[in-house]
C-alpha positions as CSV (number, residue, x, y, z in Angstrom):
1,X,0.0,0.0,0.0
2,X,1.5,3.4,-0.9
3,X,2.6,5.6,2.1
4,X,0.1,8.4,1.5
5,X,-2.7,5.8,1.3
6,X,-1.9,4.7,4.9
7,X,-2.9,8.4,6.0
8,X,-6.4,7.7,5.2
9,X,-6.4,4.9,7.7
10,X,-5.2,7.1,10.6
11,X,-8.7,8.7,11.2
12,X,-10.4,5.4,10.9
13,X,-8.1,4.0,13.6
14,X,-8.8,7.1,15.8
15,X,-12.5,6.8,15.2
16,X,-12.3,3.1,16.4
17,X,-10.4,4.0,19.5
18,X,-12.7,6.8,20.3
19,X,-15.7,4.5,19.8
20,X,-14.8,2.2,22.7
21,X,-17.8,2.7,25.0
22,X,-15.9,2.8,28.4
23,X,-18.9,4.1,30.5
24,X,-21.0,1.3,29.2
25,X,-18.3,-1.3,29.8
26,X,-17.7,0.0,33.3
27,X,-21.4,-0.3,34.1
28,X,-21.5,-3.8,32.6
29,X,-18.5,-4.8,34.7
30,X,-20.8,-4.2,37.7
31,X,-23.9,-5.6,36.2
32,X,-25.5,-2.3,35.2
33,X,-26.6,-1.2,31.8
34,X,-25.8,2.5,32.2
35,X,-28.3,3.3,29.4
36,X,-31.2,2.2,31.5
37,X,-30.5,4.5,34.4
38,X,-30.1,8.3,35.1
39,X,-30.0,10.3,31.9
40,X,-29.3,7.1,29.8
41,X,-26.0,8.5,28.6
42,X,-22.8,6.4,28.7
43,X,-20.6,9.3,29.6
44,X,-18.8,9.9,32.8
45,X,-21.3,12.2,34.4
46,X,-24.1,9.7,34.3
47,X,-21.7,6.9,35.5
48,X,-20.9,9.2,38.5
49,X,-24.6,9.9,39.1
50,X,-25.6,6.2,38.9
51,X,-22.6,4.4,40.3
52,X,-20.7,7.0,42.4
53,X,-17.7,9.3,42.0
54,X,-15.0,6.5,41.9
55,X,-16.6,4.8,38.8
56,X,-17.4,8.3,37.3
57,X,-13.9,9.4,37.6
58,X,-12.6,6.1,36.1
59,X,-15.0,6.6,33.1
60,X,-13.7,10.2,32.7
61,X,-10.0,9.2,32.8
62,X,-10.5,6.4,30.2
63,X,-12.6,8.6,28.0
64,X,-9.8,11.3,28.3
65,X,-7.2,8.9,27.4
66,X,-9.0,7.8,24.3
67,X,-8.7,11.3,23.0
68,X,-5.2,12.1,24.5
69,X,-2.9,9.1,24.4
70,X,-3.0,8.0,20.7
71,X,-3.0,11.6,19.5
72,X,-0.1,12.5,21.8
73,X,2.0,9.5,20.6
74,X,1.3,10.2,17.1
75,X,2.4,13.8,17.6
76,X,5.5,12.9,19.4
77,X,6.6,10.2,16.9
78,X,5.4,12.1,14.1
79,X,3.2,11.7,10.9
80,X,4.8,12.3,7.5
81,X,3.3,15.0,5.3
82,X,1.5,13.6,2.4
83,X,-0.2,14.8,-0.8
84,X,-3.5,15.4,0.7
85,X,-2.9,17.0,4.1
86,X,0.0,18.3,6.3
87,X,0.7,16.7,9.6
88,X,-1.0,19.2,11.8
89,X,-4.2,18.9,9.6
90,X,-4.0,15.1,9.8
91,X,-3.7,15.3,13.7
92,X,-6.7,17.5,13.9
93,X,-8.7,15.3,11.6
94,X,-7.7,12.3,13.8
95,X,-8.8,14.2,16.9
96,X,-12.1,15.0,15.4
97,X,-12.5,11.3,14.4
98,X,-11.9,10.3,18.1
99,X,-14.4,12.6,19.4
100,X,-17.0,11.4,16.8
101,X,-16.2,7.9,17.7
102,X,-17.1,8.5,21.3
103,X,-20.3,10.5,20.5
104,X,-21.4,8.0,17.8
105,X,-20.1,4.7,18.7
106,X,-21.1,1.8,16.3
107,X,-21.0,-0.7,19.1
108,X,-24.2,0.8,20.7
109,X,-26.2,1.7,17.5
110,X,-24.2,5.0,16.9
111,X,-25.4,6.3,20.3
112,X,-22.6,7.5,22.6
113,X,-21.5,10.1,25.1
114,X,-21.4,13.9,24.8
115,X,-17.6,14.1,24.0
116,X,-16.5,16.3,26.8
117,X,-13.8,14.0,28.3
118,X,-12.6,12.8,24.9
119,X,-12.6,16.3,23.5
120,X,-10.5,17.3,26.6
121,X,-8.0,14.6,25.8
122,X,-7.7,15.8,22.1
123,X,-7.2,19.4,23.3
124,X,-4.6,18.2,25.9
125,X,-2.6,16.5,23.1
126,X,-2.8,19.5,20.7
127,X,-3.8,22.6,22.6
128,X,-3.0,22.2,26.3
129,X,-3.2,25.8,27.0
130,X,-6.8,25.9,25.7
131,X,-7.6,22.9,27.7
132,X,-6.3,24.6,30.8
133,X,-8.5,27.6,30.3
134,X,-11.6,25.4,29.6
135,X,-10.9,23.0,32.5
136,X,-10.5,25.8,34.9
137,X,-13.8,27.4,33.9
138,X,-15.5,23.9,34.1
139,X,-14.2,23.2,37.6
140,X,-15.3,26.7,38.8
141,X,-18.8,26.4,37.3
142,X,-19.3,22.8,38.6
143,X,-18.2,23.6,42.0
144,X,-20.6,26.7,42.2
145,X,-23.6,25.2,40.6
146,X,-23.1,21.4,41.1
147,X,-24.4,21.1,37.6
148,X,-22.0,19.5,35.3
149,X,-23.8,20.4,32.1
150,X,-23.3,24.2,32.9
151,X,-19.6,23.6,33.3
152,X,-19.4,21.6,30.1
153,X,-21.4,24.2,28.0
154,X,-19.3,27.1,29.3
155,X,-16.1,25.2,28.6
156,X,-17.3,24.3,25.2
157,X,-18.1,28.0,24.5
158,X,-14.7,29.2,25.5
159,X,-12.7,26.9,23.3
160,X,-12.8,29.0,20.1
161,X,-12.0,32.4,21.6
162,X,-9.2,30.7,23.6
163,X,-7.8,29.0,20.5
164,X,-7.9,32.3,18.6
165,X,-6.1,34.2,21.4
166,X,-3.4,31.6,22.0
167,X,-3.0,30.2,18.5
168,X,-3.8,33.3,16.4
169,X,-2.0,32.1,13.2
170,X,-3.2,28.4,13.4
171,X,-6.5,28.3,11.6
172,X,-6.4,24.4,11.8
173,X,-6.5,24.6,15.5
174,X,-9.2,27.3,15.6
175,X,-11.3,24.9,13.4
176,X,-10.8,22.1,15.8
177,X,-11.8,24.2,18.8
178,X,-14.8,25.5,16.9
179,X,-16.0,22.1,15.8
180,X,-15.3,20.5,19.2
181,X,-17.1,23.3,21.1
182,X,-20.0,23.4,18.7
183,X,-20.5,19.7,18.8
184,X,-20.4,19.6,22.7
185,X,-23.1,22.4,22.8
186,X,-25.2,20.4,20.3
187,X,-24.9,17.3,22.3
188,X,-26.0,19.2,25.3
189,X,-29.3,20.6,23.8
190,X,-31.5,18.4,25.9
191,X,-29.6,19.6,29.0
192,X,-30.1,23.2,27.9
193,X,-33.8,22.5,27.6
194,X,-33.9,21.1,31.2
195,X,-31.8,24.0,32.5
196,X,-34.4,26.4,31.1
197,X,-37.2,24.2,32.7
198,X,-35.3,24.0,36.1
199,X,-35.2,20.3,36.0
200,X,-31.5,19.6,35.4
201,X,-30.0,17.2,37.8
202,X,-27.2,18.2,40.1
203,X,-24.3,16.0,41.1
204,X,-23.3,15.0,44.5
205,X,-19.7,14.9,45.5
206,X,-19.8,11.5,47.1
207,X,-17.9,8.3,46.3
208,X,-20.6,6.3,47.7
209,X,-22.5,4.1,45.1
210,X,-26.0,5.2,44.6
211,X,-28.9,2.9,44.0
212,X,-29.9,2.9,40.4
213,X,-33.3,4.5,39.6
């Protein structure tokens, strides 16, 4: 296979890695189908809400690593430029593929999480300063409101402005931040409606496993 043809396989690989439904697998390891409890989402927040903070943090770490580790290794060891795209563009495409894999996993009928942790991993590998800004805002918002969706939406909204400020000449990174932020807000549209109705759930900072509803 020609070297440049191999580049087309990288996004496929990252999509497959991102599609590993870690929250669902963690729930299954304890005899729980996380899709049948809480919000029905397989992301770390619902795992936290249903199974407790220990399992929720574990789901977050694994979802983060899906976006971070393969992309970081690819960046460190390098991807050769090809006829179709440069290395930075290929890395960004691979990062987006990982996020889409998490959000639309084929293993669960193309229904997945909301992409916050995996997006954070991608940003950590490519734009750590932007991640630091978004993560700081997320932590402050969640601690004040005890509502993860508020922190996630605010963090998503700040991605593009932060990328434009810290990477003013890197339009590829701005595109990544805009797409990742926009997709995260879109995936939270049901949460936005619940926030407007005053029915959005708050998270409890406890490691004790809760009884599934």
